[in-house]
Each structure stands twice: as structure tokens, then as C-alpha cells.
ZAVOGU-762714 format. One record per residue: residue in three letters; x, z, y of N, C-alpha, C in turn. Coordinates in steps of 0.001 Angstrom, whole numbers, padded with zeros to 6 digits, always signed. Atoms other than C-alpha are relative to their C-alpha. Layout:
! residues N
ALAXZYXZYXZY...
END
This chain:
! residues 369
UNK+000728-000336-001171+000030+000006+000094+000782-000062+001100UNK-001023+000156-001408+001411-000894+003687-000206+001726+000603UNK+000032-001503-000633+002141+002493+005759-000602-000319+000780UNK+000892-000194-000809+000050+004118+008045+000831-000719+001412UNK-000102+000792-000736+002122+002422+010515-000895-001377+000591UNK+001009+001111+000052+000357-000513+010013-001059-000115+000666UNK+001171-000842-000858-003081+001290+010828-000024+000170+001232UNK+000097-000495-001405-001701+002128+014066+000154-001116+000918UNK-000270+001484-000543-000824-001261+014941-001678-000424+000448UNK+001436+001122+000347-004155-002826+014020-000954+000491+000932UNK+000970-001122-000884-006149-000254+015645+000584-000371+001457UNK-001205+000403-001139-003451-000830+018442-000744-001122+000843UNK-000088+001157-000620-004067-004226+019359-001053-000988-001355UNK+000986+000285+000813-007504-005876+017688+000283-001522+000457UNK+000363+001127-000451-007769-009635+017238-000810-000576+000934UNK+001090+000824-000872-010697-010128+019246+000048+001255+001070UNK+000025-001423-000589-011023-007776+022453-001457-000808+001442UNK+000980+000263-001474-013544-007629+025757+000869+000617+000881UNK-001202-000429-000940-011283-007122+028627-001424+000750+001023UNK+001331-000381-000736-013785-004546+030167+001010+000985+001181UNK-000998-000860-001187-010649-001736+032425+000033-001367+001109UNK-000145+000607-001170-010691-002670+036067+001604-000212+000076UNK-001168-000302+000150-006977-003117+035222+000938-001626-000221UNK-000308+001262+000469-004792-006597+034400+000163+000253-001579UNK-000281-000473+001677-004743-007210+030493+000843-000176-000535UNK-001228-000858+000848-001419-006437+030387+000571+000279+001001UNK-000965-000504-001079+000919-004341+032364+000399+001348-000448UNK-000780-001096+000151+003074-001575+032459+000113+000934+000665UNK-000235-001130-001215+002993+001492+034089+000882+001557-000323UNK-001061-000607-000255+005787+003948+034947-000872+001750+000450UNK+000859-001136-000069+003478+007436+035143+000566+001642+000186UNK-000349-001981-000021+004211+011323+036381-000962+000614+000921UNK+000698-001079-000539+002753+014136+037251+000102+001805-000536UNK+000150-001454+000820+001639+017600+035741-001131+000450-000392UNK+001264-000059+000905-000187+018830+032768-000074+001432+000224UNK+000314-001421-000609-001833+022229+033778+001223+000427+001226UNK-000426-000341-001526+000365+024069+036950+001848+000049-001100UNK-001456-000280-000182+003980+024260+034989+000848-000627-001286UNK-000455+000877+000476+004520+021126+032800-000213-001167+000766UNK-000174+001461-000091+006004+017873+034087-000284-000802-000957UNK+000203+000874+000885+004599+015061+032541+000343-001229+000719UNK-000307+001825-000407+006074+011167+032272-000094-000570-000980UNK+000456+000080+000699+004478+009116+030627+000414-002076+000355UNK-001043+001355-000279+005973+005200+029826-001291-000958-000679UNK+001288+000762+000602+002192+003331+029311-000120-001390+000512UNK+000338+001467+000179+001616-000416+028027-001479-000583+000070UNK+001137+000554-000167-001909-001922+028282+000246-001362-000874UNK+000055+001241+000335-002308-004842+026031-001936-000147-000450UNK+001872+000238-000156-006017-006108+026327-000477+001243+000400UNK+000702-001153+000037-008186-002956+025700+000421+001372-000652UNK-000534-000635+000355-005825-001271+024102+001714+001113+000771UNK-001019-000685-001426-002748+001548+025280+000897+000350-000911UNK-001130-000758+000423+000609+002631+023978+000952-000061+000625UNK-001190-000231-001082+003630+003904+024953+000847+001206-000382UNK-001001-001108+000477+006171+007258+024960-000434+001034+001208UNK-000137-001330-001029+005728+010395+026925+001243+001127-000361UNK-000578-001200-000083+007813+013106+027885-000638+001490+000307UNK-000155-001053-000828+007695+016717+029130+000944+000440+000009UNK-001192-001140-000410+009924+019368+031117-000965+001115+000536UNK+000536-000761-000341+008499+022581+030984+000389+000760+001373UNK-000834-000130-000753+009163+023906+034198-000413+001558+000645UNK-000175-001534-000103+007880+027628+033973-000858+000452-001307UNK+000641-000038+001426+005884+029726+031430-001846+000319+000521UNK+001674-000543+000143+002194+030246+030968-001128-001197-000654UNK+000666+000822+000465-000015+027033+030594+000750-000677-001085UNK-000792+000667+001428+001576+026014+027170-001138-000687-000873UNK+000764-000059+001063-001550+025187+025450-001480-001269+000174UNK-000513+000546+001985-001971+022421+023432+001465-000402+000557UNK-001351-000361-000054+001793+022800+022535+000778-001245+000336UNK-000585+001482-000467+003340+019946+024944+001396+000545+000270UNK-001049-000711-000858+006335+021765+024653+001433-001027-001228UNK-000763+000438+000599+008010+019044+022697+001242-000532+000640UNK-000578+000214-001148+011392+018184+023905+000528-001916-000485UNK-000219+001020-000097+011870+014922+022566-001095-001325-000018UNK+000924+001125-000175+009864+011657+023300-000802-000487-001011UNK+001214+000527+000735+006540+010922+021648-000774-001299+000251UNK+000860+000942-000015+004867+008024+020705-001790-000101+000262UNK+001541-000249+000302+001151+007591+021532-000387-001591+000052UNK+000657+001116-000093-001324+005155+021137-001833+000348+000048UNK+001387-000690-000564-005033+004819+022006-000790-001263+000429UNK+000972+001362-000232-007896+002405+023708-000222+000540+000733UNK+000935+000018-001637-009863+001653+026765-001531+000334-000436UNK+001207-000096+000554-013262+003411+025946-001334-000613+000618UNK+001067+000321-001330-015126+002010+028904+001006-000807+001074UNK-000356+000499-001261-014362+000046+032276+001274+000837+000414UNK-001091-000879-000189-012057+003157+033171+000167+000815-000902UNK-000728-000963+000869-012094+005618+030647+000890-000236-001268UNK-000295+000262+000952-009771+005965+027603+000554+001310-000503UNK-000632-001686+000703-008361+008348+024998+001193-000760-000852UNK-001430+000129+000701-004752+008308+023478+000490+001184-000806UNK-000410-001200+000837-002947+010298+021027+001362+000027-000453UNK-001032+000333+000238-000069+010939+019544+000104-000674-001545UNK-000518+001078+001411+001367+008849+016326+000435+001061-000558UNK+001085+000620+000909+000373+008918+013098-001358+000621+000548UNK+001179-000567+000229-002390+011196+014656-001050+000588-000878UNK+000194-001633+001416-002794+013820+011804+000115+001299+000953UNK-000306-001055-000784-001273+016168+014707+000734-000460+001403UNK-000226-000114-002040-000336+016861+018047-001008-000152+000786UNK+001501-000650-001041-002662+016450+020705-000249-001872+000506UNK+000492+001543-000127-004812+013496+022306-000911+000482+001672UNK-000036-000191-001606-005498+012758+025935-001164-000877+000691UNK+001218+000694-000606-008981+012030+027542+000035+000141+001506UNK-000172+000067-001986-008873+010724+031032-000706-001648+000155UNK+000213+001320-000528-009812+007926+033093+000785-000482+000930UNK-000564+000562-000370-008168+005464+035144-000756+000214+001920UNK+000953-000270-001135-009509+006922+038786+000254-001448+001360UNK+000485+001476-000724-008126+003373+040151+001787-000377-000772UNK-000707+000755+001262-005168+000966+038838+001776+001049+000177UNK-000900-000640+000306-002610+003741+039726-000279+001545-000154UNK-000082-001671-000040-003554+007233+039200-001023+000111-001431UNK+000757-000015+001265-004981+008603+035793-000114+001717-000166UNK+000339-001299-000352-006529+011977+035244-000724+000707-001284UNK+000996+000082+000963-008223+013802+032357+000472+001292-000568UNK-000159-001308+000227-007543+016891+029930+000351-000262-001345UNK-001103-000239+001249-005199+017478+026617-000379+000707-000792UNK+000895-000805+001140-006732+018744+023497+001061+000068-001349UNK-000473+000075+001276-004852+019885+020075-000705-001080-000992UNK+000738+000958+000687-005841+017184+017598-000819+000656-001117UNK+000374-000719+000777-006458+019704+015248-001121+001318+000631UNK+000848-000726-000068-009165+021245+017538+000310+001361+000704UNK-000378-001298-000535-007107+024587+018362+000187+000430+001520UNK-000348+000079-001399-006255+025842+022032-001044-000457+000701UNK+000863+000555-001163-007801+025375+025232+000309-001247+000515UNK-000643+001320-000810-007145+022057+027177+000562-000029+000857UNK-000923-000112-001039-004985+021264+029532-000199-001124+000817UNK+000135+000470-001081-005671+019722+032809+000664-001255+000019UNK-001200+000688-000213-003269+016434+033480-000276-000936+001246UNK-000293+000974-000973-003030+014469+036897+001422-000747+000016UNK-000581+000745+000262-000833+011450+036698-000044-001333+001017UNK+000224+001347-001206+000570+008372+039654+000970-000848-000740UNK-001535+000994-000075+002425+005264+039125+000849-000423+001254UNK-001329+000612-001182+005546+005311+041137+001299+000092-000682UNK-000574+000033-000220+008565+004166+041201+001239+000247+000926UNK-000412-000289-001141+011083+005854+042989+001568-000114-000260UNK-001868+000882-000118+015108+005285+043639+000073+000540-001670UNK-000420-000229+001456+016384+004698+039922-000785-000596-001261UNK+000891+000825+000635+013364+003063+038504-000282-001138-000058UNK+000038+001669-000208+012261-000525+037827-001099-000059-000899UNK+001308+000882+000513+008974-001841+037095+000168-000730-001372UNK-000113+000765+000459+008319-003873+034096-001220-001116+000016UNK+001146+000959+000511+005942-007158+032758-000144+000197-001115UNK+000775+000103+000975+004154-007428+029711+000054-001318-000469UNK+000470+001191+000150+003941-010349+027659-000463+000063-001343UNK+000807-000228+001296+001804-010342+023993-000402-001444-000521UNK+000807+000740+001096+001393-012757+021296-000411+000507-000854UNK+000181-000281+001587-000128-012751+018097-000818-000989-000334UNK-000217+001446+001262-000861-015444+015400-000697+000684-001013UNK-000007-000814+001088-002706-015087+012423+000156-001724-000819UNK-000306+001101+000324-001443-017850+010107-000497-000172-001994UNK+000787+000431+001289-003504-018998+006633+001077-000858-000960UNK-000479+000452+001113-001569-019962+003264-000620-001542-000092UNK+000784+001433+000422-003967-022666+002408-001459-000036+000944UNK+001189+000260-000888-007343-023797+003839-001216+001609-000386UNK+000826-001297+000211-008992-020371+002627-000036+001089+001119UNK+000044-000764-001027-009435-017367+004829+001161+001007-000200UNK-000964-000849+000397-007298-015642+002538+001087-000499-000916UNK-000783-000640-000670-004088-015216+001827+000328-000627+001928UNK-000405+000558-001432-002617-014925+005684+000795+001108+000223UNK-001168-001378-000817+000359-013264+007759-000766-000089+001095UNK+000158-000408-000705-000648-011525+010458+001231+000278+001034UNK-001233-000444-000930+001766-011352+013652-000439+000353+001548UNK-000087-000415-001209+001803-009370+016684+001299+000543+000612UNK-001013-000103-000380+004200-009056+019247+000212+000468+001435UNK+000248-000196-001457+004487-007420+022881+001580+000446+000217UNK-001231+000140-000453+007392-007998+024765+000144+000679+001380UNK-000183-000588-001480+008713-005817+028142+000994-000498+000715UNK-001208+000213-000396+010947-007245+030507-000058+000456+001807UNK+000006-000909-001384+011916-005877+034147-000548-000458+000685UNK+000936+001122-000730+009613-007585+036668+001154-000173+001242UNK-000875+000523-001125+011083-009474+039607+000245+000955+001209UNK+000465-001011-001570+009540-006714+042265+001357+001030-000587UNK-000281-001279+000386+012070-004003+042822+001573-000051-000816UNK-001244+000294+000732+015403-005880+040849+001095+000740+000427UNK-001235-000669-000592+018360-003876+040901+000823-000499-001260UNK-001525+000883+000866+022046-005209+039773-000312-000218-001271UNK+000065-000103+002388+021630-004729+035628-001176-000807-000272UNK+001032+000213+000534+018009-006039+035856+000308-000619-000866UNK-000024+001185+001099+019130-009148+034518+000636+000267-000961UNK-000884+000297+001043+021800-008234+032222-001292+000768-001018UNK+000757-000757+000995+018691-005675+030771-000794-000889-000478UNK+000695+001506+000290+016726-008881+031025+000430-000742-001638UNK-000743+000357+000763+019144-010490+028310-000339+001019-001612UNK+000038-000690+001030+019646-007551+026399-001285+000330-000892UNK+001457-000059+000853+015937-007010+025546-000404-001003-001356UNK-000243+001570+000686+015683-010668+024735+000904+000004-001396UNK-001238+000040+001026+018502-010396+022257-000725+000596-001072UNK+000761-000557+001231+016335-008280+020133-000990-000236-000864UNK+001013+000896+000649+013490-010880+019845+000450-001520-000410UNK-000332+001135+000573+015366-013674+019265-000129-000353-001764UNK-000800+000318+001810+014809-015206+015847+000583-001740-000521UNK-000773+001215+000030+016091-018535+016071-000135-000857+001376UNK-000265+000161-001101+017401-019188+019303+000236-001392+000347UNK-000168+001714-000127+016438-022704+020836+000859-000317+001363UNK-000544+000441-001218+018398-022618+024358-000617+000869+001000UNK+001217-000485-001492+015192-021129+026598-000108+001151-000032UNK+000434-001634+000484+014970-017865+027246-001206+000557+000879UNK+001288-000356-000711+011685-017816+029165-000628+000724-001141UNK+000612-000947+000830+009641-014881+027475-001017-000859-001018UNK+000759+000905+000559+006913-017460+026521+000712-001274-001156UNK-000895+000417+001250+009366-019586+024365+000556+000610-000588UNK-000602-000807+001200+011015-016831+022821-001112+000354-000929UNK+001297-000154+001349+007265-015603+021596-000215-001698-000775UNK+000349+000762+000725+006754-019208+020611+000568-000054-001002UNK-001258-000343+001432+009917-019231+018574-000732+001052-000979UNK+000256-000984+001131+008881-016160+016787-001276-000199-000766UNK+000743+000422+000870+005986-017196+015831-000142-001530-001134UNK+000211+001178+000674+006470-020817+014710+001480+000384-001190UNK-000696-000336+001063+009612-019329+012676-000828+000462-000809UNK+000496-000987+000913+007674-016807+011052-001082-000688-000792UNK+000276+001047+001371+005292-019300+009914+000326-000635-000785UNK-001088+000909+000827+007950-021518+008922+000201+001037-001747UNK-000275-000928+000542+009036-018597+007013-001177+000443-001376UNK+001432-000233+001105+005360-017682+005464-000148-001158-000923UNK+000249+001306+000866+004561-021048+004334+001123-000395-000739UNK-000974+000804+001036+007740-022246+002759+000392+000807-000759UNK-000391-000416+000999+008444-019345+001279-001188+000508-001037UNK+001543-000942+000579+004694-018241-000235-000915-001534-000598UNK+001347+001050+000567+002846-021985-000940+000037-000233-001317UNK-000180+000733+001205+004462-023310-004047-000430+001516-001160UNK-000193-000362+000929+004725-019838-005345-001960+000371+000097UNK+001772-000389-000385+000498-019125-004382-000342-001167-001100UNK+000756+000672+000832-000293-022104-006637+000172+000097-001397UNK-000705-000198+001319+001758-020759-009440-000964+001161-000251UNK+000454-001492+000172+000107-017246-008886-000865-000003+000735UNK+001462-000522-000529-003399-017369-007662-000406+001453-000035UNK+001036-000989+000062-004661-014262-008514+001263+000913+000880UNK-001249-000479-000517-001035-012570-006485-000272+000410+001378UNK+000280+000130-000768-001421-011131-003020+001533-000644+000498UNK-001204+000644-001045+000579-013065-000311-000574+000333+001477UNK+000249-000637-000993-000767-011002+002409+001489+000540+000945UNK-001252-000250-000987+001920-010497+005429-000213+000297+001030UNK-000260-001040-001559+002653-008518+008556+001136+000049+000747UNK-001335+000092-000203+005031-008812+011029-000848+000689+001902UNK+000169-000712-001036+004683-006261+014130+000965+000202+001044UNK-001885-000404-000896+007648-005966+017121-000818+000298+001324UNK+000226-000474-000774+006546-003792+019814+001085+000530+000661UNK-001008-001001-001001+009098-002641+022779-000748+001126+000875UNK+000358-001609-000638+008494+000828+024285+001162+000172+000934UNK-000860-000089-000577+010209+001697+027151+000099+001964+000061UNK-000297-001145+000081+011381+005347+026629+000531+001103+000975UNK-000579-000951-001494+013510+006613+029709-000027-001672+001087UNK+000015+001040-000872+012928+004663+032918+000649+001182+001763UNK-000211-000464-001045+014956+006686+035491+001567+000724+000388UNK-001816+000028+000265+018422+007753+037141+000358-001113-000299UNK-000642+000784+000094+019333+004556+037194+000467-000796-001791UNK+000293-000251+001002+018744+004413+033646-000912-000304-001220UNK+001308+000562+000801+016495+002493+030747+000346+000109-001069UNK+000349-000062+001804+016229+003595+027186-001610-000895-000512UNK+001071+000478+000466+013891+001241+025292+000396-000222-001260UNK-000318-000572+001232+013236+001519+022154-000831-001657-000862UNK+001174+001137+000107+011603-002448+019749-000015+001027-001520UNK+000680-000509+000507+009371-000816+017194-000441-001453-001149UNK+000481+000713+000565+009551-003326+014052-001031-000007-001143UNK+000586-000365+001202+006925-003377+011097-000232-001356-000995UNK-000011+001045+000610+007370-005901+008569-000930-000111-001915UNK+000584-000388+001908+004922-006004+004956+000203-001555-000536UNK+000206+001180+000981+005651-008637+002478+000047-000337-001322UNK+000725+000078+001571+003888-007582-000296+000903+001446-000018UNK-000416-001543+000384+005287-004514-002435-001290+001216-000176UNK+000609-001738-000179+004256-000726-002546-000216-000032+001238UNK+000228-000316-001622+004567-000743+001446+000817-000905+000666UNK-000763+000679-001081+006170-001922+004520+000948+000421+000389UNK-001399-000526-000665+009226-001391+006385-000212+000095+001610UNK+000475-000368-001312+009133+000215+009992+001770-000048+000505UNK-001028-000421-000728+012539+000109+012157-000145+000296+001228UNK+000227-000655-001380+013131+001864+015221+001719-000500+000423UNK-001225+000131-000823+016068+000377+017378+000214+000367+001371UNK-000285-000848-001282+017291+002128+020568+000955-000735+000546UNK-001099+000470-000940+019167+000836+023704-000066+000627+001205UNK-000073-000725-001359+020243+002569+026796+000623-001000+000760UNK-000579+000973-000636+021447+000203+029831+000266+000652+001376UNK-000274-000737-001238+022670+001306+033179-000350-000836+000947UNK+000391+001152-000428+021113-000393+035648+000689-000356+001165UNK-001064-000015-000774+023628-000046+038259+001273-001058-000363UNK-000759+001208+000671+026058-002218+036129-000663-000771-000601UNK+000158+001252+000542+024275-003965+033985+000149+000277-001382UNK-000456-000032+000965+026088-002629+031021-000292+001034-001232UNK+000288-000560+001548+024950-001050+027185+000460+001266+000460UNK-000292-001408-000122+025455+003067+027714-000157+000437-001678UNK-000763-000261+001032+027265+004156+024590+000314+001463-000156UNK+000086-001172+000313+027811+007237+022783+000930+000736+000960UNK-001101+000034-000771+031615+007163+024364-000059+000143+001566UNK+000510+000295-001687+030052+006781+027901-000286+001679+000642UNK+001488-001002-000455+027984+009936+027858+001068+001147-000315UNK-000522-001034+000692+030486+012383+025501+001649+000016+000501UNK-001394+000047-000067+033882+013530+025796+000773-000428-000855UNK-000758+000354+001022+036632+012589+024071+000517+000827-001201UNK-000018-001226+001104+037017+013774+020543-001349+000282-000610UNK+001133-000639-000272+033287+014294+020620-000886-000234-001723UNK+000486+000084+001478+032689+013135+016986-000275+001059-001042UNK+000420-000859+000919+032713+016135+014881-000747+001586+000411UNK+000838-001187-000785+031346+018406+017206-001392-000416-000192UNK+001558+000603+000693+028164+016284+017157-000208-000057-001064UNK+000634-000370+001499+027973+015981+013791-000291+001284-000504UNK+000265-000790+000667+028045+019322+013124-001372+000479+000952UNK+000787+000132-000372+025520+019766+015851-001535-000863-000539UNK+000955+001167+000685+023275+016685+014497-000450+001295-001497UNK+000025-000846+001198+023595+018917+010931-000655+001011-000055UNK+000571-001675-000418+023047+022340+012350-001643-000720+000369UNK+001599-000086-000498+019621+020996+013956-000807-000928-000973UNK+000995+000411+000948+018120+018843+011193+000057+001207-001201UNK-000060-001279+000984+018861+022060+008875-001331+000880+000770UNK+001068-000754-000841+016713+023736+011475-001336-000455+000092UNK+001497+000906-000033+013640+020766+011477-000512-000013-001147UNK+000479-000298+000905+013452+021129+007840-000210+001262-000701UNK+000042-001459+000361+013509+024838+007682+000699-000031-001339UNK-000885-000706+001409+016724+024861+005225+001356+000446+000508UNK-000603-000909-000221+018946+027300+005394+001423-000822-000261UNK-001545+000743-000485+022611+026602+007037+000753+000157-001029UNK-000869-000291+001255+024260+027929+003914-000428-001061-000905UNK+000161+001000+001343+022395+025123+001785+000770-001192-000028UNK-000729+001492+000056+023707+021141+001407-001855-000593+000359UNK+000767+000667-000353+021229+018842+002918-000348-001076-001274UNK-000148+000580+000992+021676+016913-000204-000860+000703-001397UNK+001076-000925+000707+019540+020109-002183-001289-000631+000781UNK+001536-000121-000355+016465+019247-000108-000055-001317-000047UNK+000261+001671+000066+016886+015027-000968+000846-000726+000909UNK-000544+001016-000990+019206+013830+001524+001040-000670-000529UNK-001435+000977+000390+021997+011241+001102+001120+000609+000164UNK-001151+000047-000726+024471+012816+003095-000148+001812+000186UNK-000038-001452-000638+025485+017014+004111+000431+000077+001367UNK-000344-000464-000989+026571+015913+006883-000234-001496+001444UNK+000401+000894-000890+024825+013658+009560+000677-000614+001145UNK-001071+000861-000552+027187+011318+011317-000895-000580+001609UNK+000812+000579-001109+026333+010474+015221-000362-001758-000181UNK+000394+001303-000786+024561+006931+016056-000492-000675+000706UNK+000606+000658-001526+024215+004549+018532-000925-000259-000217UNK+001130-000052-000116+021231+004550+017532-001285+000870+000728UNK+000280-000891-000989+020212+006810+020379-001189-000608+001158UNK+000912+000306-001075+017488+007061+023516+000537+001083+000601UNK-000256-001148-001233+017778+009265+026600-001545+000377+000200UNK+000791-000284-000857+015157+011207+028246+000222+000979+000864UNK-000184-000491-001145+014579+013927+030697+000446+001138-000756UNK-000616-001103+000973+015810+016987+028024+001262-000400-000581UNK-001115+000301+000542+018345+015109+026425+000116-001118-000657UNK+000050+001852+000673+019299+012200+023803-000399+000603-001447UNK+000528+000345+001310+017303+011496+020631+000828-001108-000774UNK-001048+000894+000887+019176+010112+017477-001224-000514-000898UNK+001164+000451+001207+016760+008106+015174+001190-000645-001297UNK-000677+000362+001539+018052+007530+011503-001058-000888-000666UNK+001290+000518+000413+015650+004553+010092+000390+000685-001745UNK+000725+000131+001258+014415+004075+006265+001738+000146-000499UNK-001259+000488+001014+017657+004490+003631+001051+000746+000999UNK-001337-000634-000396+019891+005825+006100+000428+001061-000447UNK-000296-001912+000534+019955+009568+005009-000636+000986-000411UNK+001055-000423+001112+017419+009654+003296-000916-000894-000747UNK+001411+000877+000084+014583+008405+000873-001062-000655+000933UNK+001101+000910-000654+011665+006004+002054-001093+001092+000478UNK+001177-001111+000043+009024+008925+001652+000642+001061+000996UNK+000006-001617-000997+010927+011397+004074+000046-000744+001710UNK+000005+000984-001676+010398+008431+007207+000980+000123+000855UNK-001318+000179-001044+012656+007822+009746+000164+001405+000828UNK-000112-001007-000437+014385+010584+010896+000330-000030+001665UNK-000050+000720-001649+014161+011260+014885+000834+001408+000198UNK-000441-001223-000104+016793+014421+015594+000284+000140+001329UNK-000062+000087-001753+016792+015439+019286+000681+001406+000216UNK-000995-000915-000176+019790+017503+020525-000547+000799+001817UNK-000353+000091-001096+018918+018962+024050+001594-000110+001244UNK-000976-000103-000812+021142+018852+027181+000654+001482+000201UNK-000729-001261+000759+022118+022230+026527+000338+000359-000944UNK-000922+000377+001012+022753+021767+023303+001081-000533-000100UNK-000498+000708-000021+024440+019266+024179+001750+000145+001330UNK-000774+000079-000621+026518+020917+026992+001591-000131-000180UNK-001113+000181+000724+029974+021281+025263+000490-001342+000377UNK-000147+001464+000272+030298+017385+024665-000191-000688+001243UNK+000456+001510-001587+028591+015583+027819+001243+000454+000855UNK-000612-000003-001064+030482+014633+030335-000756+000526+001335UNK+000925-000005-000679+029599+015536+033451-000279-000775+001292UNK+000794+000958-000548+027187+013697+035515+001025-000751+001552
END
């Protein structure tokens, strides 16, 4: 069976929608404000038709109204839908825990509403966010493509394709925005044909996927008409962090080509908007950071899975007893998150492992800003 990730994205972007919201059909919004009195909330929201997805992070500025539990230091993926012309509901993905946001667009730049625990426990907290792009941030433009590819003249089998691409908007361009554009596009090129326009990139992806699906399965289908040849490819760009002249973005790709389950891959990159260069760990950490960072990552994973520090990770089913640093990381207001995809450090059933280290935890090895 396919993973729950496919359910998330099929709900996220239905094939046929009626645009009801007083917003552009495709748009990105960098929103910030408060949840309750003591929690700063930052949200990078993407709208595709009547569906919403993105990432948010919080920074606790004081004690008190921390119900529901917006204490997560790492960035959290959310998804949801417009439920009317102005109302929406989004929730933490995959939706079985965390929080949900219910609210409305007051206008194109402001949203407000309440945050509740998905399990119904605790008291709701109000939130108010506004779209803004202070110095060191950059707006993005959204491009979207979807296709349904039939293997024969019948309704099924078929391949489903959905791709959401985010690129720096022309307005308020910064020195490194062109480099950031090229960097993001490099994650989407399947068979580059020389034209880097987003429309042509999306067309190339559709054509290459169609060719792979049809040529790889048509003759097999004639030999085994009872077998399943349903395919799925979902590729969505996320903006994780957009502040202080830095952008962390992620490309989440889900691919299903038959079998027991599909495969999700998260690829993160951080760019410096001043220089246009990719930021790597040696740019952030002091020389000789590797061993200490590995110790911190290993220690944090022990804590995350409630495993005694005296026990080895391999005793809990991991492939290794030491978690070495990866360049697959993102930044946010609170620190650095390190992502390890399926099979990198653990079996598929463990899922993608996201180990987040706060700036305080990294204090001894981070360079001074």
C-alpha cells in the first residue's frame, strides 16, 4: 500500500477544484505574528487552487499560554484547504497528532483564528498573522502542474503527476536571488533541454515522466493485464526559513511505482541571499566540528526515542550507533534541523528522521554571526 504521504498530497491538491478564495490561484505568503501572548509564529504558506500547504515554526518568548503545545523547536509541515471564500483549516502533517489551525483571511495579507490540539485536549489559542517581507526576506512565485497519464485507452491504469515549484519573485530581488532561482530549478530538472523557464521545466518533467511510464509499462501490461500499474509522482517545494538574508528550502518528493509502498525523499538546501552561494556546515560551524556535532546528534536521537544514553542505537533497530552530520539540513529561528531519509540510518518503517539541535545546544561549535 502507498504511504500516508500520498493521502496528504492527494487531499492537498485535488484534480478538479473551484477557486473560491479571494486570493490568487497560486501564491506564497511569508506570514508572522503571535499565537497567544508569548509565542511568535512564522508561517511560509503556499496556496495551490483551494488547497494550502507549507511550514511553520515558533519561538516562545515567555511563560504562560502554551496550550496547545506550540513548543516544537523544529519546523513543522502543515496542509489543509480553503473551506469557503475566506475560511481555511490546516493541520500538522500527517494529521494524527499535533495541532490544527482554523481561521480566515481578513484580507489578502492578514489571517487570524484559533489553534487547537488535534486530540481535542487543552484550550484553544488565538493567532493573528500578517504578510510581510522585512529586510533579509524575499517573496516567491508559485508554479504548478498536474497531469493524468493513461497507459491504455481505458480509465486505468494511470500515472498521476503533481508538481509545485517556488521561485524568487521579480519584486524585491536581492543579489543572490538569481543564484537561488538556479539552485531551486536544479532540483526539478529531469532532462534539461536548455530553457530554464519554469513553464518549460514543468513541461519537461511531465513529458519525461509520461515517456518513462508508458515505455516502461505498456508491453508488460499486455502480458500481465491483471497486475497493477498505477504510478504516482508528487514533487513539492517548501520554504522552511526566509529571514536574515538566508533561505532554507526543501523539495519533498513522493514516488510510487508499484510494490508495498512508495518512497518519500526530503532534500534541503540553504542559500545566502547576499552572495547567492549555498551555505554548508563548514560555513556555520567552527573548524573541527564533525566529532562534536556527531556526538550532539547521537545524544539528541537517544533522547527523541527515549533510549538510555548507555545503550546503543543499533539495539533500537538503527543501522548505526553514531549519527554523523549530514548536509541535508535546514535552518529556522531556533537552530538547525538535520534530515535523514529512509534507509540512511534506519529501516523504512522508522520513517524520515529529523533531528533538531537548538542554537543553545550548538553554541560550542557555531561560528559567531
